[in-house]
C-alpha positions, -999 to +999 in steps of 0.1 A: +459-502-878+440-531-892+432-544-857+419-510-847+398-508-879+384-543-873+373-534-838+358-502-851+338-517-879+329-549-862+347-570-888+351-607-881+386-622-880+381-638-914+372-605-929+333-609-929+313-582-913+293-592-882+257-581-880+249-560-850+230-579-822+193-575-825+178-551-800+144-535-793+109-549-790+110-570-822+138-591-807+118-601-777+100-635-780+063-636-774+059-646-738+031-666-721+013-634-713+010-625-750-002-660-759-029-659-731-040-625-743-044-637-778-064-668-767-086-646-745-094-622-774-101-652-797-126-667-771-142-633-767-147-630-805-163-665-806-187-656-778-196-622-792-200-632-828-216-665-820-242-649-797-251-623-822-253-648-850-276-671-831-300-642-823-299-630-859-308-665-872-334-675-847-352-642-838-368-613-855-377-578-841-412-564-841-425-531-828-458-532-808-477-500-815-507-505-791-514-511-755-533-543-761-506-564-743-500-540-715-485-545-689-466-574-703-455-554-734-458-516-735-469-496-765-438-487-785-418-516-772-397-536-797-398-573-790-377-602-803-398-632-815-383-666-822-393-678-856-422-703-856-447-719-881-473-722-853-469-759-849-449-754-816-473-729-801-489-737-767-514-721-744-500-690-728-475-682-755-473-646-768-472-648-805-467-625-836-492-634-863-509-619-894-544-629-904-561-615-935-595-613-916-578-591-890-561-567-914-527-564-931-507-557-900-486-580-878-503-584-844-491-595-810-515-615-787-515-643-762-527-678-771-554-688-746-568-718-764-557-742-791-575-766-815-599-789-798-603-767-767-636-755-752-631-720-739-656-704-716-656-669-703-659-662-674-664-672-638-672-649-609-635-640-606-633-631-643-612-662-651-612-681-684-619-718-683-603-741-707-618-776-709-634-769-676-602-758-659-602-723-645-571-704-653-554-679-631-534-654-652-511-634-629-498-612-657-532-595-663-538-560-650-563-556-622-598-549-632-596-569-664-630-576-680-633-605-705-670-605-713-691-636-717-688-662-744-682-699-750-664-713-781-651-746-794-618-740-811-615-758-845-586-781-851-555-763-863-566-729-851-559-706-821-580-683-799-560-652-791-564-624-765-545-594-754-534-591-718-551-557-716-585-572-719-603-538-714-590-524-747-575-553-768-592-560-801-587-597-804-606-630-810-636-617-791-642-591-818-644-619-845-666-645-828-690-645-858-662-660-880-649-694-870-654-684-833-628-657-836-600-681-842-570-678-866-550-706-883-520-717-863-501-713-895-506-676-894-481-674-865-447-661-876-430-660-842-432-665-804-422-635-784-391-642-763-382-608-749-380-570-752-350-553-766-362-516-767-364-493-749-335-501-726-358-497-695-378-528-707-348-549-718-353-585-707-366-619-716-403-629-713-406-655-687-426-686-695-460-686-679-473-717-661-509-703-660-523-729-684-502-758-673-531-774-653-550-778-686-522-800-700-502-799-733-494-780-753-478-758-728-462-724-732-426-724-743-397-704-727-376-678-744-353-703-760-316-695-763-321-658-763-309-652-727-278-674-732-270-659-765-273-623-751-251-631-721-225-647-744-224-617-767-220-593-738-194-615-720-174-618-752-174-581-758-163-574-722-136-600-724-122-584-756-122-549-741-106-560-708-080-582-725-071-555-750-066-530-722-043-551-701-012-545-724-014-506-724-022-505-687+007-528-678+030-507-699+019-475-683+024-490-648+058-502-657+069-469-671+057-452-639+078-477-618+108-472-641+108-508-653+108-520-689+074-522-706+065-555-721 
């Protein structure tokens, strides 16, 4: 009778009860697949958060309400501008600035001359000349009219024009005050790309139009493209990795095998 009871209750020969053998998913050790899945998700988080953090620290959004920069920037576009104090600005850069003489609003224009430059407008092909070098600007719309003027840009100041030269209110409208220039320190950012609307999403390529004049040259978009790609790649990696487990389990159940 005691032997039968021992077998029934699972008692050990010495009288101590034996614990039942662990069963179920909790008993299964984490395999290499689970470890790799965790590592992939961690990498995805680093890429996604790191990319967003870099963009948040280095760039600021601005909405462009007018068509003065058309077709480079359309009215209503929201652009990202890399923070700048104006010291790193070169000819050809598209900048966000605010000058008291131009009003209280932030404006977006292109730098066409910097301190010390002699700017002349225009030759028979409606091209600007900077220090005697004619500049071909491929981003301008056809039929652009620049007018006629000649200025010497004071040190530490910038001459700014919109790409839509038919309608842009820019340095040409303020020629009676320091030749229409603004302090370089009025610049708060260099435009690196457009984030809205989605149809205009993309980085603003660096222009080489003013390179023949020499330094300072236009800058590129900086790490914006790399940070954006990292964020998107990180998010996709997380989504794909997180979906592998449920998909694998579903396929195994359909085949009749054990789900991991």
